[in-house]
C-alpha positions in Angstrom: 114.4 -52.4 -205.0 113.9 -49.6 -207.5 113.9 -52.0 -210.5 111.8 -54.7 -208.8 108.4 -54.0 -210.2 107.5 -56.2 -213.2 105.7 -54.8 -216.3 102.5 -56.7 -216.6 102.6 -56.5 -220.4 105.6 -58.8 -220.3 103.4 -61.7 -219.1 102.4 -64.4 -221.6 99.5 -66.7 -221.8 99.4 -69.9 -219.8 97.1 -72.3 -218.0 94.5 -71.2 -215.5 94.1 -72.3 -211.9 92.4 -75.6 -211.2 90.4 -76.8 -208.3 92.9 -79.4 -207.3 95.6 -77.0 -206.2 97.6 -76.7 -209.3 99.8 -73.6 -209.8 98.2 -70.5 -211.2 100.0 -69.8 -214.4 100.9 -66.6 -216.2 97.7 -65.0 -217.4 96.6 -63.9 -220.8 97.2 -60.1 -221.2 94.0 -58.7 -219.8 92.4 -55.3 -219.8 92.5 -53.2 -216.6 90.4 -54.6 -213.8 88.4 -52.8 -211.2 89.4 -54.0 -207.8 87.7 -54.1 -204.4 88.4 -51.1 -202.2 90.6 -53.1 -199.9 94.2 -54.0 -200.8 96.0 -57.1 -199.5 99.6 -56.2 -198.5 102.2 -58.9 -198.5 105.3 -58.2 -196.4 108.7 -58.9 -198.0 111.3 -59.2 -195.3 114.7 -59.6 -197.1 118.4 -58.9 -197.0 118.4 -56.1 -199.5 121.9 -55.0 -198.3 124.9 -57.0 -197.4 126.4 -60.3 -198.7 123.0 -61.7 -199.8 121.6 -58.6 -201.6 121.8 -60.1 -205.1 119.8 -63.2 -203.9 117.2 -61.0 -202.3 116.8 -59.0 -205.5 116.3 -62.2 -207.5 113.7 -63.5 -205.1 111.8 -60.2 -205.0 111.7 -60.1 -208.8 110.2 -63.6 -208.9 107.7 -62.7 -206.2 106.5 -59.5 -208.0 106.0 -61.4 -211.2 103.7 -63.9 -209.4 101.9 -61.0 -207.7 101.3 -59.2 -211.0 100.1 -62.4 -212.6 97.4 -62.7 -209.8 96.5 -59.0 -210.2 96.1 -59.4 -213.9 93.6 -62.2 -213.3 91.6 -60.0 -210.9 93.4 -60.4 -207.6 92.5 -62.7 -204.7 89.2 -63.4 -202.8 87.0 -62.1 -205.5 88.7 -58.9 -206.5 91.2 -57.8 -203.9 94.4 -56.3 -205.4 97.8 -57.4 -204.0 100.6 -55.1 -203.1 104.0 -55.6 -201.4 105.7 -53.7 -198.6 109.5 -54.4 -198.6 111.7 -54.2 -195.6 115.5 -54.6 -195.4 116.5 -56.8 -192.4 120.2 -56.2 -193.2 121.0 -59.9 -192.6 120.4 -59.4 -188.9 118.0 -61.8 -187.0 117.2 -59.1 -184.5 116.5 -56.5 -187.1 114.4 -59.1 -189.0 112.2 -59.5 -185.9 111.7 -55.7 -185.7 110.9 -55.5 -189.4 108.5 -58.5 -189.2 106.6 -56.8 -186.4 106.5 -53.5 -188.3 105.2 -55.2 -191.4 102.4 -56.7 -189.3 101.5 -54.0 -186.8 102.3 -50.8 -188.7 102.0 -51.7 -192.4 99.1 -54.1 -191.8 100.5 -57.0 -193.8 98.6 -60.1 -192.8 101.1 -62.4 -194.5 104.8 -62.3 -194.9 107.6 -63.9 -196.9 111.5 -64.0 -197.0 114.5 -64.4 -196.5 118.0 -65.6 -197.5 119.8 -66.2 -194.2 118.7 -69.3 -192.3 119.2 -67.4 -189.0 116.9 -64.6 -190.3 114.4 -67.1 -191.5 114.2 -68.7 -188.1 113.8 -65.4 -186.2 111.2 -64.2 -188.7 109.3 -67.4 -188.4 109.2 -67.1 -184.6 108.1 -63.4 -184.7 105.3 -64.1 -187.2 104.1 -67.1 -185.3 103.9 -65.2 -182.1 101.4 -62.9 -183.8 99.6 -65.8 -185.6 100.8 -64.5 -189.0 101.4 -66.8 -192.0 105.0 -66.9 -193.2 106.8 -68.7 -196.0 110.5 -69.0 -195.7 111.5 -68.6 -199.3 115.2 -69.0 -199.2 116.6 -70.0 -195.7 117.8 -73.6 -195.9 118.6 -74.7 -192.3 116.9 -77.9 -191.3 115.5 -76.3 -188.1 113.0 -74.1 -190.1 111.0 -77.3 -190.9 112.6 -79.3 -188.0 112.9 -78.7 -184.3 111.9 -75.0 -184.6 109.0 -75.6 -187.0 105.8 -73.5 -186.6 102.3 -74.3 -187.8 102.2 -70.9 -189.5 105.5 -71.3 -191.4 106.2 -73.1 -194.7 109.5 -73.3 -196.6 110.0 -73.2 -200.4 113.8 -73.8 -200.9 115.3 -77.1 -200.1 116.4 -78.0 -196.6 120.1 -78.5 -195.9 119.4 -82.2 -195.4 118.0 -82.3 -199.0 121.0 -80.5 -200.3 123.6 -82.7 -198.7 121.8 -85.9 -199.5 121.2 -84.9 -203.1 124.9 -84.2 -203.7 126.9 -86.3 -201.1 126.5 -89.7 -202.8 127.3 -88.3 -206.3 130.4 -86.5 -205.0 131.8 -89.6 -203.3 131.2 -91.7 -206.3 132.9 -89.2 -208.6 135.8 -88.0 -206.6 136.5 -90.1 -203.5 136.1 -90.2 -199.7 138.8 -87.8 -198.4 137.1 -84.5 -197.9 138.0 -81.0 -196.7 135.1 -78.6 -195.8 135.1 -74.8 -195.6 132.0 -74.0 -193.6 130.1 -70.7 -192.8 129.9 -70.4 -189.0 126.1 -69.9 -188.6 122.9 -72.0 -188.7 123.0 -72.8 -192.4 126.6 -74.0 -192.4 126.2 -76.0 -189.3 123.2 -77.8 -190.7 125.1 -78.6 -193.9 127.9 -80.0 -191.9 125.5 -82.2 -190.0 123.9 -83.4 -193.3 127.2 -84.4 -194.8 128.2 -86.2 -191.6 125.0 -88.3 -192.0 126.0 -89.1 -195.6 129.4 -90.2 -194.2 127.8 -92.9 -192.1 126.7 -94.7 -195.3 129.6 -93.8 -197.6 132.7 -93.8 -195.4 133.7 -90.1 -196.0 136.8 -89.2 -194.1 136.8 -85.5 -193.2 140.5 -84.4 -193.1 139.6 -80.8 -192.3 136.5 -78.8 -191.3 137.1 -75.1 -190.9 134.4 -72.7 -189.6 134.6 -69.3 -191.2 132.9 -66.1 -190.1 130.2 -64.6 -192.3 131.8 -61.9 -194.4 135.2 -63.5 -194.6 137.3 -61.9 -197.4 140.6 -63.7 -196.9 140.4 -67.5 -197.2 144.2 -68.0 -197.5 144.6 -69.4 -193.9 142.1 -72.1 -194.8 143.3 -72.8 -198.3 146.9 -73.2 -197.1 145.6 -76.0 -194.8 143.7 -77.6 -197.7 146.9 -77.8 -199.8 148.7 -79.5 -196.9 145.9 -82.0 -196.3 145.7 -83.1 -200.0 142.1 -84.2 -199.9 140.2 -85.9 -202.8 137.7 -83.1 -202.8 137.4 -79.5 -201.4 133.8 -78.9 -200.2 132.8 -75.2 -200.2 129.8 -74.5 -198.1 130.0 -70.6 -197.9 127.6 -68.6 -200.0 127.0 -65.1 -201.4 130.0 -62.8 -201.5 131.9 -65.3 -199.4 131.5 -67.9 -202.1 132.8 -65.5 -204.7 135.8 -64.6 -202.6 136.6 -68.2 -201.8 136.4 -69.4 -205.4 138.5 -66.5 -206.6 141.2 -67.5 -204.1 140.9 -71.2 -204.9 141.9 -70.2 -208.4 144.7 -67.8 -207.3 146.3 -70.5 -205.1 146.2 -72.9 -207.9 143.9 -75.4 -206.1 141.4 -75.7 -208.9 144.1 -77.4 -211.1 145.2 -79.7 -208.3 141.9 -81.0 -206.7 138.2 -81.0 -207.5 135.9 -78.4 -205.9 132.2 -78.9 -205.1 129.4 -78.5 -202.6 125.8 -78.8 -201.7 124.5 -75.8 -203.7 125.7 -73.1 -206.1 123.9 -69.9 -207.1 123.9 -68.4 -210.5 124.3 -64.9 -209.1 127.5 -65.9 -207.4 129.0 -67.8 -210.4 128.1 -65.0 -212.8 130.1 -62.7 -210.5 133.2 -64.8 -210.9 135.9 -64.4 -213.6 135.7 -67.3 -216.0 138.9 -68.9 -214.8 137.4 -69.3 -211.3 134.1 -70.9 -212.5 134.8 -74.5 -211.5 133.2 -77.3 -209.6 130.5 -79.9 -209.3 127.5 -78.6 -207.3 123.9 -79.1 -206.1 121.4 -77.0 -208.2 118.0 -76.1 -206.8 116.5 -75.0 -210.1 117.8 -74.2 -213.5 116.2 -72.4 -216.4 117.2 -75.1 -218.9 117.0 -78.8 -219.3 114.2 -81.4 -219.6 115.1 -83.0 -216.2 114.5 -79.6 -214.5 111.7 -77.8 -216.3 110.5 -80.5 -218.7 110.0 -80.4 -222.4 106.6 -78.8 -222.6 106.2 -76.8 -219.3 104.4 -73.7 -220.7 104.4 -72.0 -217.3 108.2 -72.4 -216.9 108.9 -71.4 -220.5 106.7 -68.3 -220.3 108.2 -67.3 -216.9 111.7 -67.6 -218.3 110.9 -65.6 -221.4 109.1 -62.8 -219.5 111.9 -62.6 -216.9 114.6 -62.3 -219.6 112.6 -59.7 -221.5 112.2 -57.6 -218.3 115.7 -58.0 -216.7 118.0 -59.0 -219.5 119.2 -62.1 -217.7 117.5 -65.5 -217.2 115.8 -66.2 -213.9 117.9 -68.0 -211.2 116.8 -70.5 -208.6 116.2 -67.5 -206.3 113.9 -66.0 -208.8 112.0 -69.3 -208.9 111.8 -69.4 -205.1 110.2 -65.9 -205.1 107.7 -66.8 -207.8 106.7 -70.1 -206.2 106.4 -68.6 -202.7 104.3 -65.7 -203.7 102.1 -67.8 -206.0 101.4 -70.5 -203.4 100.8 -67.9 -200.7 98.2 -66.1 -202.8 96.7 -69.5 -203.8 96.3 -70.4 -200.1 94.6 -67.1 -199.4 92.3 -67.6 -202.3 91.6 -71.2 -201.4 91.0 -70.4 -197.7 89.1 -67.2 -198.5 91.0 -65.8 -195.6 94.4 -64.5 -194.4 94.0 -66.5 -191.1 97.2 -68.4 -190.7 95.5 -71.6 -189.5 93.1 -71.7 -192.4 95.8 -70.9 -194.9 98.1 -73.6 -193.5 95.3 -76.2 -193.7 94.6 -75.2 -197.3 98.3 -75.4 -198.4 99.3 -78.6 -196.6 99.7 -81.5 -199.0 98.1 -79.6 -201.9 99.9 -80.8 -205.0 100.6 -78.3 -207.8 102.4 -78.0 -211.1 105.0 -75.3 -211.3 108.3 -74.2 -212.7 109.8 -77.6 -212.4 109.1 -81.0 -214.0 106.8 -83.2 -212.0 105.2 -80.8 -209.6 105.4 -80.8 -205.8 103.6 -80.1 -202.5 104.3 -78.7 -199.1 104.4 -81.7 -196.8 101.9 -81.7 -194.0 104.2 -83.1 -191.4 106.8 -80.3 -191.6 105.6 -77.8 -194.2 108.7 -78.4 -196.4 108.2 -78.1 -200.1 108.9 -81.5 -201.6 110.5 -81.1 -205.0 113.6 -82.5 -206.7 117.2 -81.3 -206.7 119.7 -81.5 -209.4 123.5 -81.9 -209.6 125.5 -80.0 -212.2 129.0 -79.1 -213.3 130.0 -75.6 -214.2 130.7 -74.7 -217.8 132.8 -71.5 -217.4 132.1 -69.8 -220.7 128.4 -70.6 -221.3 127.4 -71.4 -224.8 127.7 -69.6 -228.1 124.0 -68.8 -228.0 123.7 -68.0 -224.3 126.5 -66.6 -222.2 124.5 -67.2 -219.0 124.0 -71.0 -219.6 126.9 -72.2 -217.5 125.5 -75.5 -215.9 125.6 -79.0 -217.3 122.9 -80.8 -215.3 124.1 -84.4 -214.9 121.8 -85.8 -212.2 118.4 -85.5 -210.6 117.4 -86.6 -207.1 113.8 -86.9 -206.1 112.4 -85.3 -202.9 111.5 -88.6 -201.2 115.0 -89.8 -201.6 116.8 -86.7 -200.3 114.6 -85.5 -197.5 114.2 -87.2 -194.1 111.2 -89.5 -194.0 107.9 -88.2 -192.5 108.3 -90.5 -189.5 111.7 -89.0 -188.7 110.4 -85.5 -189.0 107.5 -86.2 -186.6 110.1 -86.8 -183.9 111.4 -83.2 -184.1 108.7 -81.1 -185.6 105.7 -80.5 -183.4 103.2 -77.9 -184.4 101.4 -75.9 -181.7 98.1 -75.2 -183.5 95.9 -72.5 -182.0 93.3 -73.9 -179.6 
């Protein structure tokens, strides 16, 4: 990403690291530091081309801001500078495995982070684990990443699909009714969301009057939307993401569905909504992080406020949830290295498990020891198409907050499916 590097001068003062595992905040502006001869390389394995390219860009920007913040404080492990090596996996699980191995064996990256696609996250997790390399899945949501395909060396920052569906399902039923039609992306992420909403249906009585699986990269949703019109549901649930989401919502408007029935879903991305014309910006959605609102970032969260200000100054737009994923992932990875004084995957995992930290969201969180899932809240918001007079990008009205312990499967349930094979 040619515009990915963050100007260190844009960083603002914030709190320092604490011994209890709290987040390392933005540093004060510091003079140049002398680093140790060695450099720590972090591999970024992302979908820099294709339908998820804008999300990969946002996560990379957030990650580089966290990296530069650590470097401004003197690096990790007593003076080691951090750099990144970025590889494009082209949204292909096989390519992601090749790039993961290259980052490890050729580029000598002892740790790795990425990606957007759940299928890519799963393949990268397996490839890193095979070589005992620590990996944080920053943006792939499928439950399997921290479920039946979990690895001791893998952690996840974004919410699981279980968390997304259970954060939104009850609110959507209460607001709109129980007769649902779902448009689902036909890969791991979409299938996991479908499973999550089916679980919510057990407790709410949702009646699925249609469930269409759509190939990734679909441009014409008219065959599905025609069926939606005929089914007359209470609610159209849109599960597709990226460019597919943009195309689907545009056609929802073109077919006049937005004026005839509500639209919503488990998550919405600012990158996608900003790409929509105002008339197609509709719906009631799950939100993983937002740059405004006391229920999201709190009233006096200096770290979040400084991050948002520095990001807007650098890039001209506010940070998105993807930007937050990248920042949190890089920061926690470097914290684990610093805490373990090692890039050994087992030592890093033991350091990061259950270590509570304050961060870009109100209340703080931790990566749960049983499955390595980041436990943090989710929010529900409606879209405000035109933003506000003071901020054209401010398009969400956050109406609900759901805590992690309510929306994620209980630890006892996860123990049944997630079994770590620790090195002997």
